[in-house]
C-alpha positions as CSV (number, residue, x, y, z in Angstrom):
1,M,5.1,-22.9,12.6
2,I,6.0,-26.5,11.9
3,S,7.4,-27.2,8.4
4,T,5.7,-29.7,6.0
5,E,8.6,-32.1,6.3
6,R,8.6,-31.8,10.1
7,R,4.9,-32.5,10.1
8,R,5.3,-35.6,8.0
9,K,8.0,-37.0,10.4
10,L,5.7,-36.4,13.4
11,T,2.7,-38.1,11.7
12,R,4.9,-41.3,11.2
13,I,5.2,-41.6,15.0
14,P,2.4,-43.7,16.6
15,V,-0.3,-41.7,18.2
16,S,0.6,-42.7,21.8
17,S,4.3,-42.1,21.2
18,R,3.6,-38.8,19.5
19,A,1.6,-37.6,22.6
20,L,4.4,-38.6,24.9
21,W,6.9,-36.8,22.7
22,I,4.9,-33.6,22.8
23,V,4.5,-33.8,26.6
24,A,8.2,-34.4,27.1
25,A,9.0,-31.4,24.9
26,L,6.7,-29.1,26.8
27,L,8.2,-30.2,30.1
28,A,11.7,-29.7,28.9
29,A,10.9,-26.2,27.9
30,A,9.2,-25.4,31.2
31,L,11.8,-26.8,33.6
32,P,15.1,-25.1,34.3
33,L,18.2,-26.6,32.9
34,P,20.0,-28.8,35.4
35,G,23.2,-27.5,37.0
36,E,22.5,-23.8,36.3
37,W,23.8,-23.1,39.9
38,Q,27.6,-23.7,40.1
39,P,28.8,-24.3,43.7
40,I,32.2,-23.3,44.9
41,G,33.0,-27.0,45.3
42,P,36.0,-28.3,47.3
43,V,38.5,-25.9,48.8
44,T,41.9,-26.1,50.5
45,P,42.7,-23.9,53.5
46,D,45.7,-21.6,53.6
47,A,47.5,-21.0,56.9
48,S,45.6,-18.8,59.2
49,Q,46.6,-15.1,59.3
50,G,45.8,-13.5,62.7
51,N,42.0,-13.7,63.2
52,Q,41.2,-15.0,59.7
53,I,41.7,-17.9,57.3
54,T,41.3,-18.2,53.5
55,F,40.1,-21.3,51.6
56,R,40.9,-21.7,47.8
57,G,39.3,-23.8,45.2
58,A,38.9,-24.2,41.4
59,H,35.7,-22.2,41.4
60,G,36.4,-19.5,44.0
61,I,37.8,-18.5,47.3
62,A,36.4,-18.0,50.8
63,N,37.6,-16.0,53.8
64,I,36.4,-16.3,57.4
65,S,37.3,-13.5,59.8
66,V,36.7,-13.2,63.5
67,L,35.8,-9.6,64.5
68,A,34.8,-10.4,68.1
69,P,34.1,-13.5,70.1
70,D,30.4,-13.3,68.9
71,I,30.9,-11.8,65.4
72,I,32.1,-13.8,62.4
73,R,32.4,-12.4,58.9
74,V,32.1,-14.8,55.8
75,R,33.2,-13.6,52.4
76,I,33.0,-15.8,49.3
77,T,33.6,-15.1,45.6
78,S,33.6,-17.1,42.4
79,A,36.5,-15.0,41.1
80,A,40.2,-15.8,41.4
81,S,40.6,-13.1,44.0
82,F,38.5,-10.7,46.1
83,G,37.6,-7.2,44.9
84,P,38.3,-4.1,47.0
85,D,37.0,-4.5,50.6
86,Y,34.6,-1.6,50.6
87,S,31.2,-1.3,52.2
88,Y,28.4,1.3,52.1
89,G,27.0,0.0,55.4
90,V,29.8,-1.0,57.7
91,I,31.5,1.8,59.6
92,K,33.7,-0.3,61.8
93,P,36.0,-2.5,59.7
94,L,38.0,-5.5,60.8
95,A,41.1,-3.6,61.6
96,D,39.3,-1.4,64.2
97,W,38.0,-4.2,66.3
98,P,40.0,-5.2,69.5
99,K,42.2,-8.2,69.2
100,T,40.3,-11.5,69.9
101,T,41.7,-14.8,71.0
102,V,41.0,-17.3,68.2
103,E,41.9,-21.0,67.9
104,F,42.2,-22.7,64.5
105,A,42.2,-26.5,64.4
106,S,42.3,-29.1,61.6
107,A,39.5,-31.6,61.3
108,G,38.1,-34.1,58.8
109,S,39.6,-37.3,57.4
110,N,41.8,-35.3,54.9
111,G,42.8,-32.5,57.3
112,N,41.3,-29.8,55.1
113,D,38.3,-29.1,57.3
114,R,38.8,-26.4,60.0
115,V,37.3,-25.6,63.4
116,I,37.5,-21.9,64.4
117,R,36.9,-21.3,68.1
118,T,36.3,-18.2,70.1
119,A,35.2,-17.7,73.7
120,E,31.5,-17.7,72.5
121,V,31.2,-19.6,69.2
122,E,32.6,-22.4,67.2
123,V,32.7,-22.2,63.4
124,R,33.0,-25.6,61.6
125,V,34.1,-25.4,58.0
126,R,33.8,-28.4,55.7
127,A,36.1,-28.2,52.8
128,N,34.6,-30.7,50.3
129,P,32.2,-29.1,49.3
130,L,32.6,-25.8,51.2
131,R,29.9,-25.6,53.9
132,I,29.9,-23.5,57.1
133,A,28.2,-24.1,60.4
134,F,28.0,-22.1,63.6
135,Y,27.8,-23.8,67.0
136,D,27.7,-22.5,70.6
137,R,30.5,-23.5,72.9
138,S,28.4,-26.3,74.4
139,G,28.3,-28.0,70.9
140,G,24.7,-27.0,69.9
141,V,24.0,-26.0,66.3
142,I,23.0,-22.3,65.9
143,S,22.8,-22.2,62.1
144,E,24.4,-24.2,59.3
145,D,24.6,-24.4,55.5
146,L,22.4,-27.1,53.9
147,Q,24.2,-26.8,50.6
148,P,27.2,-24.8,49.3
149,V,27.0,-21.2,48.2
150,A,26.5,-21.2,44.4
151,W,26.5,-19.0,41.4
152,D,24.4,-18.7,38.3
153,G,26.3,-16.3,36.1
154,S,26.6,-13.1,38.2
155,R,23.8,-14.2,40.6
156,M,24.8,-16.0,43.9
157,R,22.9,-17.5,46.8
158,A,23.3,-19.2,50.2
159,W,21.0,-21.9,51.6
160,R,20.8,-22.5,55.3
161,S,18.9,-24.8,57.6
162,M,15.5,-23.6,58.9
163,P,14.3,-25.6,61.9
164,P,10.5,-25.9,62.2
165,D,10.5,-23.8,65.4
166,E,12.8,-21.0,64.3
167,H,11.3,-17.6,63.5
168,Y,12.8,-14.5,61.7
169,F,12.4,-10.8,62.3
170,G,13.8,-7.7,60.6
171,L,14.7,-6.7,57.0
172,G,13.6,-3.1,57.4
173,E,10.4,-1.5,56.1
174,K,8.3,-4.5,55.0
175,T,4.6,-5.2,54.9
176,G,3.0,-8.4,56.2
177,P,3.5,-10.2,59.5
178,L,6.2,-9.4,61.9
179,D,7.5,-13.0,61.6
180,R,9.1,-13.3,58.2
181,R,8.9,-17.1,58.1
182,D,7.0,-18.5,55.0
183,H,7.5,-15.3,53.0
184,T,10.0,-13.9,50.4
185,Y,11.3,-10.4,50.3
186,V,13.2,-8.2,47.8
187,M,15.9,-5.8,48.9
188,W,15.7,-2.8,46.5
189,N,14.6,0.6,47.8
190,T,11.5,1.6,45.8
191,D,9.2,4.6,45.7
192,A,6.1,2.5,46.2
193,Y,3.3,5.0,46.0
194,G,-0.1,3.7,47.1
195,W,1.3,0.5,48.5
196,G,-0.9,-2.2,50.0
197,E,-0.5,-5.0,52.6
198,N,1.4,-7.2,50.2
199,T,3.5,-4.7,48.4
200,D,7.3,-5.5,48.3
201,P,9.7,-3.8,48.1
202,L,9.1,-0.5,49.8
203,Y,11.1,2.6,50.6
204,Q,13.7,1.2,53.0
205,D,15.3,-2.2,52.9
206,I,17.8,-3.4,55.6
207,P,19.4,-6.8,54.8
208,F,19.6,-7.8,58.5
209,F,17.4,-10.2,60.4
210,I,17.3,-12.0,63.7
211,G,16.7,-15.7,63.9
212,L,14.9,-16.7,67.2
213,R,14.5,-20.3,68.4
214,Q,13.6,-21.4,71.9
215,G,14.6,-18.0,73.3
216,R,18.0,-18.0,71.7
217,A,18.8,-15.4,69.0
218,Y,21.4,-14.9,66.3
219,G,21.7,-12.2,63.7
220,L,22.8,-12.2,60.0
221,F,23.7,-9.1,58.0
222,F,24.1,-9.6,54.2
223,D,26.4,-6.8,53.1
224,N,25.7,-6.5,49.4
225,S,24.4,-3.4,47.6
226,Y,23.1,-5.3,44.5
227,R,19.4,-6.2,44.2
228,S,19.0,-9.0,46.6
229,S,16.3,-11.3,48.1
230,F,15.5,-13.4,51.2
231,D,13.4,-16.6,51.1
232,F,12.2,-17.9,54.4
233,G,10.8,-21.3,53.5
234,V,8.8,-20.6,50.3
235,E,11.2,-22.4,48.0
236,S,11.7,-25.3,50.4
237,P,10.2,-25.7,53.9
238,D,13.5,-26.9,55.5
239,R,15.7,-24.0,54.5
240,Y,16.0,-20.3,54.1
241,S,18.1,-18.6,51.5
242,F,19.5,-15.2,50.6
243,G,21.4,-13.9,47.6
244,A,21.9,-11.1,45.1
245,E,22.1,-10.3,41.4
246,G,25.9,-9.6,41.6
247,G,28.8,-9.0,43.9
248,E,30.2,-11.2,46.6
249,M,28.6,-13.4,49.2
250,N,29.5,-11.2,52.2
251,Y,27.7,-11.6,55.5
252,Y,28.2,-11.1,59.2
253,F,27.0,-13.6,61.8
254,F,26.1,-12.4,65.3
255,W,25.6,-14.7,68.2
256,G,23.4,-13.7,71.2
257,P,21.8,-15.6,72.6
258,D,20.0,-12.5,73.9
259,P,18.3,-10.5,71.1
260,K,19.3,-7.2,72.7
261,K,23.0,-8.3,72.5
262,V,22.6,-9.1,68.8
263,L,21.1,-5.7,68.0
264,N,23.8,-4.0,70.0
265,R,26.6,-5.7,68.1
266,Y,24.9,-5.1,64.8
267,T,24.5,-1.4,65.4
268,E,28.1,-1.3,66.6
269,L,29.1,-2.6,63.1
270,V,26.9,-0.4,61.0
271,G,26.4,2.7,63.2
272,R,23.8,4.1,65.5
273,T,21.4,7.0,65.1
274,P,22.6,9.9,67.3
275,L,20.3,11.3,69.9
276,P,18.4,14.4,68.8
277,P,18.9,17.7,70.6
278,L,16.7,18.3,73.6
279,W,14.9,21.1,71.8
280,A,13.7,18.7,69.1
281,L,11.9,16.6,71.7
282,G,9.4,19.3,72.5
C-alpha cells in the first residue's frame, strides 16, 4: 500500500512523467542488478612447478596442470587458497600420470600471459582478465573462454565460445535430442518417476560432454559435485556455459581430434566398467 503522503507526492508529478517513473520502477525491479557476477579479474603467474602453473589475483587463484599431452586440468577458486584436492569421480590423480614434456613461455605486452605447450595442444592464458584458450599445434582454436570465470556469492560459472557449426553430445541420462545444442540441462540426480520427453534432470547425470566440429572432437569433464548446469546456446547463441551452486571451477579438457580417443582418455581418468563374467552373458 502507498501512504497518503506518498500518494500526494506522486500526484504532483505531471501525468507523462509519472507514467515514465512507474515504468522505470517496474523495470528496475524486474532486471537483475548490474555486476552481480564477480570475475576473477587480472592475475599474475607464479613460476611453473613441474607440469603445472598457478596464477594469483585479488579475487582468486587459478592452476593449470598438464596430465598428458592431450589432457589439461583447470582449477579456479575465488578463495585465497584451494581446498583439499579430492574428487568423487577421478580415480587417476595428477601424481599417477606419466611424466609429460611441457614448455612454459611468457607472452603479452606485460609478460604475465603464458603459453603452455605439449606435443598435442597449446594452452594460451591471458592474465588480464584471466581467460584460457586451447589450440592445436597447428595454431587452430579448439575452444576458448569468451569471458572470465565469475562468481555470484557461492555460485560460479564459465562461458566459452560456441561456433555455429559445433555440436555437443553427452551429459549422461538426458531426454531430448542427442545433440545438446540449443538446450539447457541440470546436473542433479533425481528420482523422476513418470518422466516425459522434456523432463530434466533424471536419475543419472554425468557432467562430461564431447564437442564436435568438422569431424574434430574435444571433451570437457566438469568435476564438481554441487548442483550444476550446462547451457548450450540458450542464454546466448554465441557461447555455451557451465557452472555450479558451490565449490570450485574444476574441469578437465581432452583433445582428440578423434572422438574415440577422447572417450578413451576420459574413462582412463574416471574409471571403466569391468567386463561381466561369461556366465552373466547367457
